[in-house]
N, CA, C, O and the ligand as a Tripos MOL2 file, in Angstrom:
@<TRIPOS>MOLECULE
protein
  281   279    71     0     0
PROTEIN
NO_CHARGES

@<TRIPOS>ATOM
      1 N         107.1830  140.2340   81.3090 N.3       1 MET1
      2 CA        106.0610  140.2910   80.3920 C.3       1 MET1
      3 C         106.1820  139.2120   79.3330 C.2       1 MET1
      4 O         107.2820  138.8530   78.9140 O.2       1 MET1
      5 N         105.0660  138.7130   78.9180 N.am      2 GLY2
      6 CA        105.0490  137.7690   77.8110 C.3       2 GLY2
      7 C         105.8800  136.5320   78.0490 C.2       2 GLY2
      8 O         106.7280  136.1800   77.2300 O.2       2 GLY2
      9 N         105.6480  135.8850   79.1420 N.am      3 GLY3
     10 CA        106.3550  134.6230   79.3560 C.3       3 GLY3
     11 C         105.8760  133.5780   78.3630 C.2       3 GLY3
     12 O         104.8260  133.7230   77.7370 O.2       3 GLY3
     13 N         106.6330  132.5700   78.2370 N.am      4 ALA4
     14 CA        106.2390  131.4950   77.3280 C.3       4 ALA4
     15 C         104.9300  130.8780   77.8230 C.2       4 ALA4
     16 O         104.7830  130.5340   78.9960 O.2       4 ALA4
     17 N         104.0260  130.7550   76.9250 N.am      5 GLU5
     18 CA        102.7460  130.1860   77.2970 C.3       5 GLU5
     19 C         102.7810  128.6770   77.0970 C.2       5 GLU5
     20 O         103.2310  128.1650   76.0720 O.2       5 GLU5
     21 N         102.2990  128.0060   78.0940 N.am      6 THR6
     22 CA        102.2340  126.5570   77.9560 C.3       6 THR6
     23 C         101.0210  126.2000   77.1150 C.2       6 THR6
     24 O          99.9080  126.6370   77.4060 O.2       6 THR6
     25 N         101.2280  125.4230   76.0930 N.am      7 PRO7
     26 CA        100.0670  125.0050   75.3070 C.3       7 PRO7
     27 C          99.0930  124.2150   76.1690 C.2       7 PRO7
     28 O          99.4940  123.4790   77.0710 O.2       7 PRO7
     29 N          97.8370  124.3750   75.8850 N.am      8 ALA8
     30 CA         96.8300  123.7000   76.6980 C.3       8 ALA8
     31 C          96.8240  122.2170   76.3810 C.2       8 ALA8
     32 O          95.8680  121.6770   75.8240 O.2       8 ALA8
     33 N          97.8820  121.6010   76.7390 N.am      9 GLY9
     34 CA         98.0060  120.1730   76.4390 C.3       9 GLY9
     35 C          97.0900  119.3460   77.3110 C.2       9 GLY9
     36 O          96.7030  119.7580   78.4040 O.2       9 GLY9
     37 N          96.7550  118.1930   76.8170 N.am     10 ARG10
     38 CA         95.8860  117.3210   77.5880 C.3      10 ARG10
     39 C          96.7130  116.4980   78.5720 C.2      10 ARG10
     40 O          96.1990  115.9930   79.5700 O.2      10 ARG10
     41 N          97.9700  116.3800   78.2760 N.am     11 GLN11
     42 CA         98.8000  115.5460   79.1280 C.3      11 GLN11
     43 C          99.3940  116.3790   80.2500 C.2      11 GLN11
     44 O         100.2460  117.2390   80.0240 O.2      11 GLN11
     45 N          98.9410  116.1170   81.4330 N.am     12 ALA12
     46 CA         99.4570  116.8510   82.5680 C.3      12 ALA12
     47 C         100.8130  116.2770   82.9670 C.2      12 ALA12
     48 O         101.0610  115.0740   82.8940 O.2      12 ALA12
     49 N         101.6530  117.1740   83.3800 N.am     13 THR13
     50 CA        102.9710  116.7480   83.8220 C.3      13 THR13
     51 C         102.9760  116.5810   85.3350 C.2      13 THR13
     52 O         102.4550  117.4230   86.0660 O.2      13 THR13
     53 N         103.5530  115.5200   85.7790 N.am     14 ILE14
     54 CA        103.6630  115.3150   87.2150 C.3      14 ILE14
     55 C         104.9890  115.8890   87.6870 C.2      14 ILE14
     56 O         106.0540  115.3140   87.4620 O.2      14 ILE14
     57 N         104.8960  117.0280   88.3410 N.am     15 ARG15
     58 CA        106.0840  117.6600   88.8920 C.3      15 ARG15
     59 C         106.2560  117.2170   90.3370 C.2      15 ARG15
     60 O         105.3600  116.6000   90.9130 O.2      15 ARG15
     61 N         107.4060  117.5310   90.9220 N.am     16 PRO16
     62 CA        107.6270  117.1230   92.3190 C.3      16 PRO16
     63 C         106.5650  117.6340   93.2770 C.2      16 PRO16
     64 O         106.2890  116.9960   94.2920 O.2      16 PRO16
     65 N         105.9660  118.7800   92.9650 N.am     17 ALA17
     66 CA        104.9660  119.3450   93.8810 C.3      17 ALA17
     67 C         103.5370  119.0710   93.4350 C.2      17 ALA17
     68 O         102.5820  119.5370   94.0560 O.2      17 ALA17
     69 N         103.4000  118.3140   92.3550 N.am     18 THR18
     70 CA        102.0560  118.0610   91.8270 C.3      18 THR18
     71 C         101.2480  117.1920   92.7830 C.2      18 THR18
     72 O         101.7250  116.1760   93.2890 O.2      18 THR18
     73 N         100.0130  117.6220   93.0140 N.am     19 ARG19
     74 CA         99.0900  116.8200   93.8140 C.3      19 ARG19
     75 C          98.2490  115.9560   92.8890 C.2      19 ARG19
     76 O          97.9050  116.3590   91.7770 O.2      19 ARG19
     77 N          97.9300  114.7800   93.3610 N.am     20 LEU20
     78 CA         97.0970  113.8900   92.5540 C.3      20 LEU20
     79 C          95.9080  113.4270   93.3730 C.2      20 LEU20
     80 O          95.9570  113.3450   94.6000 O.2      20 LEU20
     81 N          94.8470  113.1280   92.6560 N.am     21 GLU21
     82 CA         93.6010  112.7760   93.3090 C.3      21 GLU21
     83 C          93.1450  111.3940   92.8530 C.2      21 GLU21
     84 O          93.1490  111.0850   91.6610 O.2      21 GLU21
     85 N          92.7600  110.5820   93.8090 N.am     22 CYS22
     86 CA         92.2410  109.2590   93.4960 C.3      22 CYS22
     87 C          90.9100  109.3990   92.7760 C.2      22 CYS22
     88 O          89.9950  110.0630   93.2640 O.2      22 CYS22
     89 N          90.8090  108.7730   91.6170 N.am     23 LYS23
     90 CA         89.5760  108.9510   90.8350 C.3      23 LYS23
     91 C          88.4360  108.1140   91.4030 C.2      23 LYS23
     92 O          87.2920  108.2370   90.9640 O.2      23 LYS23
     93 N          88.7380  107.2860   92.3510 N.am     24 ILE24
     94 CA         87.6990  106.4330   92.9300 C.3      24 ILE24
     95 C          87.1100  107.0570   94.1880 C.2      24 ILE24
     96 O          85.8910  107.1090   94.3500 O.2      24 ILE24
     97 N          87.9870  107.5330   95.0850 N.am     25 CYS25
     98 CA         87.4570  108.0380   96.3600 C.3      25 CYS25
     99 C          87.8250  109.5020   96.5890 C.2      25 CYS25
    100 O          87.4820  110.0750   97.6230 O.2      25 CYS25
    101 N          88.5130  110.1000   95.6380 N.am     26 TRP26
    102 CA         88.8730  111.5280   95.6880 C.3      26 TRP26
    103 C          89.8670  111.8590   96.7850 C.2      26 TRP26
    104 O          90.0280  113.0260   97.1440 O.2      26 TRP26
    105 N          90.5180  110.8750   97.3080 N.am     27 THR27
    106 CA         91.6090  111.1740   98.2330 C.3      27 THR27
    107 C          92.7270  111.8680   97.4660 C.2      27 THR27
    108 O          93.0900  111.4490   96.3670 O.2      27 THR27
    109 N          93.2680  112.9270   98.0490 N.am     28 VAL28
    110 CA         94.3270  113.6810   97.3920 C.3      28 VAL28
    111 C          95.6750  113.3050   98.0010 C.2      28 VAL28
    112 O          95.8370  113.2850   99.2210 O.2      28 VAL28
    113 N          96.6270  113.0110   97.1360 N.am     29 TYR29
    114 CA         98.0030  112.8640   97.6110 C.3      29 TYR29
    115 C          98.7170  114.1850   97.3930 C.2      29 TYR29
    116 O          98.8590  114.6540   96.2640 O.2      29 TYR29
    117 N          99.1640  114.7750   98.4880 N.am     30 ASP30
    118 CA         99.8820  116.0450   98.4250 C.3      30 ASP30
    119 C         101.3260  115.7940   98.8230 C.2      30 ASP30
    120 O         101.5980  115.4120   99.9620 O.2      30 ASP30
    121 N         102.2590  116.0040   97.8950 N.am     31 PRO31
    122 CA        103.6730  115.7450   98.2100 C.3      31 PRO31
    123 C         104.1660  116.5440   99.4120 C.2      31 PRO31
    124 O         105.0750  116.1070  100.1190 O.2      31 PRO31
    125 N         103.5750  117.7010   99.6440 N.am     32 ALA32
    126 CA        104.0060  118.5320  100.7660 C.3      32 ALA32
    127 C         103.6160  117.9020  102.1010 C.2      32 ALA32
    128 O         104.1860  118.2220  103.1440 O.2      32 ALA32
    129 N         102.6550  117.0190  102.0510 N.am     33 VAL33
    130 CA        102.1560  116.3950  103.2720 C.3      33 VAL33
    131 C         102.6720  114.9690  103.4310 C.2      33 VAL33
    132 O         102.9120  114.5030  104.5450 O.2      33 VAL33
    133 N         102.8350  114.2930  102.3170 N.am     34 GLY34
    134 CA        103.2060  112.8890  102.3810 C.3      34 GLY34
    135 C         101.9840  112.0380  102.6930 C.2      34 GLY34
    136 O         100.8520  112.4300  102.4100 O.2      34 GLY34
    137 N         102.2200  110.8840  103.2700 N.am     35 ASP35
    138 CA        101.1200  109.9550  103.5220 C.3      35 ASP35
    139 C         101.3680  109.2320  104.8410 C.2      35 ASP35
    140 O         102.2620  108.3940  104.9640 O.2      35 ASP35
    141 N         100.5510  109.5840  105.8090 N.am     36 GLU36
    142 CA        100.7180  108.9800  107.1380 C.3      36 GLU36
    143 C         100.5010  107.4750  107.1040 C.2      36 GLU36
    144 O         101.2000  106.7130  107.7720 O.2      36 GLU36
    145 N          99.5200  107.0650  106.3150 N.am     37 VAL37
    146 CA         99.1650  105.6450  106.2830 C.3      37 VAL37
    147 C         100.3570  104.7960  105.8370 C.2      37 VAL37
    148 O         100.6450  103.7410  106.4010 O.2      37 VAL37
    149 N         101.0230  105.2880  104.8250 N.am     38 TRP38
    150 CA        102.1640  104.5590  104.2700 C.3      38 TRP38
    151 C         103.4820  105.0290  104.8590 C.2      38 TRP38
    152 O         104.5480  104.5550  104.4660 O.2      38 TRP38
    153 N         103.4130  105.9510  105.7910 N.am     39 GLN39
    154 CA        104.6080  106.5230  106.3980 C.3      39 GLN39
    155 C         105.5270  107.1130  105.3330 C.2      39 GLN39
    156 O         106.7400  106.9030  105.3280 O.2      39 GLN39
    157 N         104.8950  107.8560  104.4370 N.am     40 ILE40
    158 CA        105.6390  108.5870  103.4150 C.3      40 ILE40
    159 C         105.9460  109.9750  103.9720 C.2      40 ILE40
    160 O         105.0240  110.7160  104.3120 O.2      40 ILE40
    161 N         107.2020  110.3320  104.0700 N.am     41 PRO41
    162 CA        107.5380  111.6370  104.6650 C.3      41 PRO41
    163 C         107.1350  112.7970  103.7660 C.2      41 PRO41
    164 O         107.1210  112.6710  102.5410 O.2      41 PRO41
    165 N         106.8030  113.9390  104.3880 N.am     42 PRO42
    166 CA        106.4910  115.1380  103.5960 C.3      42 PRO42
    167 C         107.6290  115.4580  102.6340 C.2      42 PRO42
    168 O         108.8010  115.2840  102.9650 O.2      42 PRO42
    169 N         107.2760  115.9240  101.4520 N.am     43 GLY43
    170 CA        108.2820  116.2710  100.4570 C.3      43 GLY43
    171 C         108.5630  115.1470   99.4810 C.2      43 GLY43
    172 O         109.4870  115.2400   98.6730 O.2      43 GLY43
    173 N         107.7760  114.0850   99.5480 N.am     44 THR44
    174 CA        107.9790  112.9650   98.6260 C.3      44 THR44
    175 C         107.1020  113.1430   97.3920 C.2      44 THR44
    176 O         105.8760  113.0990   97.4920 O.2      44 THR44
    177 N         107.7210  113.3440   96.2280 N.am     45 PRO45
    178 CA        106.9200  113.4870   95.0050 C.3      45 PRO45
    179 C         106.1550  112.1990   94.7020 C.2      45 PRO45
    180 O         106.5760  111.1050   95.0790 O.2      45 PRO45
    181 N         105.0390  112.3480   94.0250 N.am     46 PHE46
    182 CA        104.2350  111.1710   93.6690 C.3      46 PHE46
    183 C         105.0930  110.1390   92.9340 C.2      46 PHE46
    184 O         104.9590  108.9340   93.1450 O.2      46 PHE46
    185 N         105.9630  110.6320   92.0800 N.am     47 ALA47
    186 CA        106.7900  109.7280   91.2760 C.3      47 ALA47
    187 C         107.7450  108.9050   92.1380 C.2      47 ALA47
    188 O         108.2270  107.8520   91.7190 O.2      47 ALA47
    189 N         108.0110  109.3970   93.3410 N.am     48 ASP48
    190 CA        108.9510  108.6970   94.2110 C.3      48 ASP48
    191 C         108.2590  107.7620   95.1930 C.2      48 ASP48
    192 O         108.9140  107.1340   96.0250 O.2      48 ASP48
    193 N         106.9490  107.6690   95.0990 N.am     49 LEU49
    194 CA        106.2550  106.7380   95.9700 C.3      49 LEU49
    195 C         106.6590  105.3150   95.6040 C.2      49 LEU49
    196 O         106.9810  105.0390   94.4490 O.2      49 LEU49
    197 N         106.6450  104.4220   96.5690 N.am     50 PRO50
    198 CA        106.9960  103.0430   96.2700 C.3      50 PRO50
    199 C         106.0640  102.4560   95.2150 C.2      50 PRO50
    200 O         104.9010  102.8490   95.1170 O.2      50 PRO50
    201 N         106.5690  101.5270   94.4370 N.am     51 ALA51
    202 CA        105.7780  100.9480   93.3450 C.3      51 ALA51
    203 C         104.5360  100.2660   93.8780 C.2      51 ALA51
    204 O         103.5250  100.1770   93.1810 O.2      51 ALA51
    205 N         104.6010   99.7810   95.1130 N.am     52 HIS52
    206 CA        103.4600   99.0570   95.6620 C.3      52 HIS52
    207 C         102.5090   99.9810   96.4090 C.2      52 HIS52
    208 O         101.5360   99.5340   97.0170 O.2      52 HIS52
    209 N         102.8050  101.2830   96.3550 N.am     53 TRP53
    210 CA        101.9300  102.2450   97.0310 C.3      53 TRP53
    211 C         100.5390  102.2070   96.4070 C.2      53 TRP53
    212 O         100.3920  102.1390   95.1870 O.2      53 TRP53
    213 N          99.5400  102.2510   97.2500 N.am     54 THR54
    214 CA         98.1600  102.3440   96.7600 C.3      54 THR54
    215 C          97.4470  103.4280   97.5490 C.2      54 THR54
    216 O          97.9670  103.9240   98.5480 O.2      54 THR54
    217 N          96.2690  103.7880   97.1030 N.am     55 CYS55
    218 CA         95.4760  104.7940   97.7810 C.3      55 CYS55
    219 C          95.2750  104.3810   99.2420 C.2      55 CYS55
    220 O          94.8260  103.2680   99.5190 O.2      55 CYS55
    221 N          95.6110  105.2820  100.1780 N.am     56 PRO56
    222 CA         95.4800  104.9330  101.5960 C.3      56 PRO56
    223 C          94.0330  104.7430  102.0240 C.2      56 PRO56
    224 O          93.7690  104.1910  103.0930 O.2      56 PRO56
    225 N          93.1170  105.1850  101.2190 N.am     57 ASN57
    226 CA         91.7020  105.0880  101.5860 C.3      57 ASN57
    227 C          90.9960  103.8990  100.9250 C.2      57 ASN57
    228 O          90.2330  103.1850  101.5760 O.2      57 ASN57
    229 N          91.2560  103.6930   99.6250 N.am     58 CYS58
    230 CA         90.5050  102.6580   98.9140 C.3      58 CYS58
    231 C          91.4070  101.6350   98.2410 C.2      58 CYS58
    232 O          90.9250  100.7290   97.5620 O.2      58 CYS58
    233 N          92.7070  101.7760   98.4260 N.am     59 SER59
    234 CA         93.6620  100.8030   97.8850 C.3      59 SER59
    235 C          93.7220  100.7880   96.3600 C.2      59 SER59
    236 O          94.1520   99.8020   95.7610 O.2      59 SER59
    237 N          93.2950  101.8680   95.7430 N.am     60 ALA60
    238 CA         93.4470  101.9520   94.2870 C.3      60 ALA60
    239 C          94.9330  102.0750   93.9420 C.2      60 ALA60
    240 O          95.7290  102.6080   94.7150 O.2      60 ALA60
    241 N          95.2750  101.5730   92.7750 N.am     61 GLU61
    242 CA         96.6740  101.6410   92.3670 C.3      61 GLU61
    243 C          97.0410  103.0470   91.8980 C.2      61 GLU61
    244 O          96.1730  103.8870   91.6610 O.2      61 GLU61
    245 N          98.3420  103.2810   91.7700 N.am     62 LYS62
    246 CA         98.8160  104.6170   91.4120 C.3      62 LYS62
    247 C          98.2190  105.1040   90.0950 C.2      62 LYS62
    248 O          98.0140  106.3020   89.9000 O.2      62 LYS62
    249 N          97.9450  104.1640   89.1980 N.am     63 GLN63
    250 CA         97.3910  104.5560   87.8990 C.3      63 GLN63
    251 C          96.0090  105.1650   88.0410 C.2      63 GLN63
    252 O          95.5180  105.8220   87.1240 O.2      63 GLN63
    253 N          95.3830  104.9490   89.1880 N.am     64 SER64
    254 CA         94.0280  105.4860   89.3840 C.3      64 SER64
    255 C          94.0510  106.9320   89.8520 C.2      64 SER64
    256 O          93.0010  107.5330   90.0790 O.2      64 SER64
    257 N          95.2390  107.4850   89.9940 N.am     65 PHE65
    258 CA         95.3340  108.8660   90.4500 C.3      65 PHE65
    259 C          95.4550  109.8260   89.2820 C.2      65 PHE65
    260 O          96.2040  109.5930   88.3340 O.2      65 PHE65
    261 N          94.7030  110.9040   89.3760 N.am     66 LEU66
    262 CA         94.6790  111.9100   88.3320 C.3      66 LEU66
    263 C          95.3470  113.1830   88.8140 C.2      66 LEU66
    264 O          95.2090  113.5720   89.9740 O.2      66 LEU66
    265 N          96.0700  113.8240   87.9150 N.am     67 VAL67
    266 CA         96.7620  115.0530   88.2650 C.3      67 VAL67
    267 C          95.7530  116.1530   88.5900 C.2      67 VAL67
    268 O          94.7900  116.3610   87.8520 O.2      67 VAL67
    269 N          95.9800  116.8410   89.6790 N.am     68 LEU68
    270 CA         95.1450  117.9790   90.0590 C.3      68 LEU68
    271 C          95.7780  119.2480   89.5090 C.2      68 LEU68
    272 O          96.9230  119.5760   89.8210 O.2      68 LEU68
    273 N          95.0150  119.9500   88.6900 N.am     69 ASP69
    274 CA         95.5180  121.2170   88.1670 C.3      69 ASP69
    275 C          94.9930  122.3540   89.0090 C.2      69 ASP69
    276 O          93.7850  122.4950   89.1960 O.2      69 ASP69
    277 N          95.8830  123.1490   89.5070 N.am     70 ASP70
    278 CA         95.4390  124.2840   90.2980 C.3      70 ASP70
    279 C          95.4090  125.5320   89.4330 C.2      70 ASP70
    280 O          95.0580  126.6090   89.9150 O.2      70 ASP70
    281 ZN         91.1270  106.0400   96.6650 Zn       71 ZN71
@<TRIPOS>BOND
     1     1     2 1
     2     2     3 1
     3     3     4 2
     4     3     5 am
     5     5     6 1
     6     6     7 1
     7     7     8 2
     8     7     9 am
     9     9    10 1
    10    10    11 1
    11    11    12 2
    12    11    13 am
    13    13    14 1
    14    14    15 1
    15    15    16 2
    16    15    17 am
    17    17    18 1
    18    18    19 1
    19    19    20 2
    20    19    21 am
    21    21    22 1
    22    22    23 1
    23    23    24 2
    24    23    25 am
    25    25    26 1
    26    26    27 1
    27    27    28 2
    28    27    29 am
    29    29    30 1
    30    30    31 1
    31    31    32 2
    32    31    33 am
    33    33    34 1
    34    34    35 1
    35    35    36 2
    36    35    37 am
    37    37    38 1
    38    38    39 1
    39    39    40 2
    40    39    41 am
    41    41    42 1
    42    42    43 1
    43    43    44 2
    44    43    45 am
    45    45    46 1
    46    46    47 1
    47    47    48 2
    48    47    49 am
    49    49    50 1
    50    50    51 1
    51    51    52 2
    52    51    53 am
    53    53    54 1
    54    54    55 1
    55    55    56 2
    56    55    57 am
    57    57    58 1
    58    58    59 1
    59    59    60 2
    60    59    61 am
    61    61    62 1
    62    62    63 1
    63    63    64 2
    64    63    65 am
    65    65    66 1
    66    66    67 1
    67    67    68 2
    68    67    69 am
    69    69    70 1
    70    70    71 1
    71    71    72 2
    72    71    73 am
    73    73    74 1
    74    74    75 1
    75    75    76 2
    76    75    77 am
    77    77    78 1
    78    78    79 1
    79    79    80 2
    80    79    81 am
    81    81    82 1
    82    82    83 1
    83    83    84 2
    84    83    85 am
    85    85    86 1
    86    86    87 1
    87    87    88 2
    88    87    89 am
    89    89    90 1
    90    90    91 1
    91    91    92 2
    92    91    93 am
    93    93    94 1
    94    94    95 1
    95    95    96 2
    96    95    97 am
    97    97    98 1
    98    98    99 1
    99    99   100 2
   100    99   101 am
   101   101   102 1
   102   102   103 1
   103   103   104 2
   104   103   105 am
   105   105   106 1
   106   106   107 1
   107   107   108 2
   108   107   109 am
   109   109   110 1
   110   110   111 1
   111   111   112 2
   112   111   113 am
   113   113   114 1
   114   114   115 1
   115   115   116 2
   116   115   117 am
   117   117   118 1
   118   118   119 1
   119   119   120 2
   120   119   121 am
   121   121   122 1
   122   122   123 1
   123   123   124 2
   124   123   125 am
   125   125   126 1
   126   126   127 1
   127   127   128 2
   128   127   129 am
   129   129   130 1
   130   130   131 1
   131   131   132 2
   132   131   133 am
   133   133   134 1
   134   134   135 1
   135   135   136 2
   136   135   137 am
   137   137   138 1
   138   138   139 1
   139   139   140 2
   140   139   141 am
   141   141   142 1
   142   142   143 1
   143   143   144 2
   144   143   145 am
   145   145   146 1
   146   146   147 1
   147   147   148 2
   148   147   149 am
   149   149   150 1
   150   150   151 1
   151   151   152 2
   152   151   153 am
   153   153   154 1
   154   154   155 1
   155   155   156 2
   156   155   157 am
   157   157   158 1
   158   158   159 1
   159   159   160 2
   160   159   161 am
   161   161   162 1
   162   162   163 1
   163   163   164 2
   164   163   165 am
   165   165   166 1
   166   166   167 1
   167   167   168 2
   168   167   169 am
   169   169   170 1
   170   170   171 1
   171   171   172 2
   172   171   173 am
   173   173   174 1
   174   174   175 1
   175   175   176 2
   176   175   177 am
   177   177   178 1
   178   178   179 1
   179   179   180 2
   180   179   181 am
   181   181   182 1
   182   182   183 1
   183   183   184 2
   184   183   185 am
   185   185   186 1
   186   186   187 1
   187   187   188 2
   188   187   189 am
   189   189   190 1
   190   190   191 1
   191   191   192 2
   192   191   193 am
   193   193   194 1
   194   194   195 1
   195   195   196 2
   196   195   197 am
   197   197   198 1
   198   198   199 1
   199   199   200 2
   200   199   201 am
   201   201   202 1
   202   202   203 1
   203   203   204 2
   204   203   205 am
   205   205   206 1
   206   206   207 1
   207   207   208 2
   208   207   209 am
   209   209   210 1
   210   210   211 1
   211   211   212 2
   212   211   213 am
   213   213   214 1
   214   214   215 1
   215   215   216 2
   216   215   217 am
   217   217   218 1
   218   218   219 1
   219   219   220 2
   220   219   221 am
   221   221   222 1
   222   222   223 1
   223   223   224 2
   224   223   225 am
   225   225   226 1
   226   226   227 1
   227   227   228 2
   228   227   229 am
   229   229   230 1
   230   230   231 1
   231   231   232 2
   232   231   233 am
   233   233   234 1
   234   234   235 1
   235   235   236 2
   236   235   237 am
   237   237   238 1
   238   238   239 1
   239   239   240 2
   240   239   241 am
   241   241   242 1
   242   242   243 1
   243   243   244 2
   244   243   245 am
   245   245   246 1
   246   246   247 1
   247   247   248 2
   248   247   249 am
   249   249   250 1
   250   250   251 1
   251   251   252 2
   252   251   253 am
   253   253   254 1
   254   254   255 1
   255   255   256 2
   256   255   257 am
   257   257   258 1
   258   258   259 1
   259   259   260 2
   260   259   261 am
   261   261   262 1
   262   262   263 1
   263   263   264 2
   264   263   265 am
   265   265   266 1
   266   266   267 1
   267   267   268 2
   268   267   269 am
   269   269   270 1
   270   270   271 1
   271   271   272 2
   272   271   273 am
   273   273   274 1
   274   274   275 1
   275   275   276 2
   276   275   277 am
   277   277   278 1
   278   278   279 1
   279   279   280 2
@<TRIPOS>SUBSTRUCTURE
     1 MET1         2 RESIDUE 1 A MET
     2 GLY2         6 RESIDUE 1 A GLY
     3 GLY3        10 RESIDUE 1 A GLY
     4 ALA4        14 RESIDUE 1 A ALA
     5 GLU5        18 RESIDUE 1 A GLU
     6 THR6        22 RESIDUE 1 A THR
     7 PRO7        26 RESIDUE 1 A PRO
     8 ALA8        30 RESIDUE 1 A ALA
     9 GLY9        34 RESIDUE 1 A GLY
    10 ARG10       38 RESIDUE 1 A ARG
    11 GLN11       42 RESIDUE 1 A GLN
    12 ALA12       46 RESIDUE 1 A ALA
    13 THR13       50 RESIDUE 1 A THR
    14 ILE14       54 RESIDUE 1 A ILE
    15 ARG15       58 RESIDUE 1 A ARG
    16 PRO16       62 RESIDUE 1 A PRO
    17 ALA17       66 RESIDUE 1 A ALA
    18 THR18       70 RESIDUE 1 A THR
    19 ARG19       74 RESIDUE 1 A ARG
    20 LEU20       78 RESIDUE 1 A LEU
    21 GLU21       82 RESIDUE 1 A GLU
    22 CYS22       86 RESIDUE 1 A CYS
    23 LYS23       90 RESIDUE 1 A LYS
    24 ILE24       94 RESIDUE 1 A ILE
    25 CYS25       98 RESIDUE 1 A CYS
    26 TRP26      102 RESIDUE 1 A TRP
    27 THR27      106 RESIDUE 1 A THR
    28 VAL28      110 RESIDUE 1 A VAL
    29 TYR29      114 RESIDUE 1 A TYR
    30 ASP30      118 RESIDUE 1 A ASP
    31 PRO31      122 RESIDUE 1 A PRO
    32 ALA32      126 RESIDUE 1 A ALA
    33 VAL33      130 RESIDUE 1 A VAL
    34 GLY34      134 RESIDUE 1 A GLY
    35 ASP35      138 RESIDUE 1 A ASP
    36 GLU36      142 RESIDUE 1 A GLU
    37 VAL37      146 RESIDUE 1 A VAL
    38 TRP38      150 RESIDUE 1 A TRP
    39 GLN39      154 RESIDUE 1 A GLN
    40 ILE40      158 RESIDUE 1 A ILE
    41 PRO41      162 RESIDUE 1 A PRO
    42 PRO42      166 RESIDUE 1 A PRO
    43 GLY43      170 RESIDUE 1 A GLY
    44 THR44      174 RESIDUE 1 A THR
    45 PRO45      178 RESIDUE 1 A PRO
    46 PHE46      182 RESIDUE 1 A PHE
    47 ALA47      186 RESIDUE 1 A ALA
    48 ASP48      190 RESIDUE 1 A ASP
    49 LEU49      194 RESIDUE 1 A LEU
    50 PRO50      198 RESIDUE 1 A PRO
    51 ALA51      202 RESIDUE 1 A ALA
    52 HIS52      206 RESIDUE 1 A HIS
    53 TRP53      210 RESIDUE 1 A TRP
    54 THR54      214 RESIDUE 1 A THR
    55 CYS55      218 RESIDUE 1 A CYS
    56 PRO56      222 RESIDUE 1 A PRO
    57 ASN57      226 RESIDUE 1 A ASN
    58 CYS58      230 RESIDUE 1 A CYS
    59 SER59      234 RESIDUE 1 A SER
    60 ALA60      238 RESIDUE 1 A ALA
    61 GLU61      242 RESIDUE 1 A GLU
    62 LYS62      246 RESIDUE 1 A LYS
    63 GLN63      250 RESIDUE 1 A GLN
    64 SER64      254 RESIDUE 1 A SER
    65 PHE65      258 RESIDUE 1 A PHE
    66 LEU66      262 RESIDUE 1 A LEU
    67 VAL67      266 RESIDUE 1 A VAL
    68 LEU68      270 RESIDUE 1 A LEU
    69 ASP69      274 RESIDUE 1 A ASP
    70 ASP70      278 RESIDUE 1 A ASP
    71 ZN71       281 GROUP 0 **** ****
């Protein structure tokens, strides 16, 4: 009961299981799935993607991805 409440911060935290969505084409990167296009194995957190990784659909850079809050 009464767990610590997370303040409704505007800054989303990218956790290992956090999914992110491309703000341009809405492609979702799901760490549980990885990325076939880039041959990223399932279980790869967004933070561990290669620096040159881009959206597999529209080639947007990583900065164009927004955290998906479930
Ligand atoms: Zn995209």
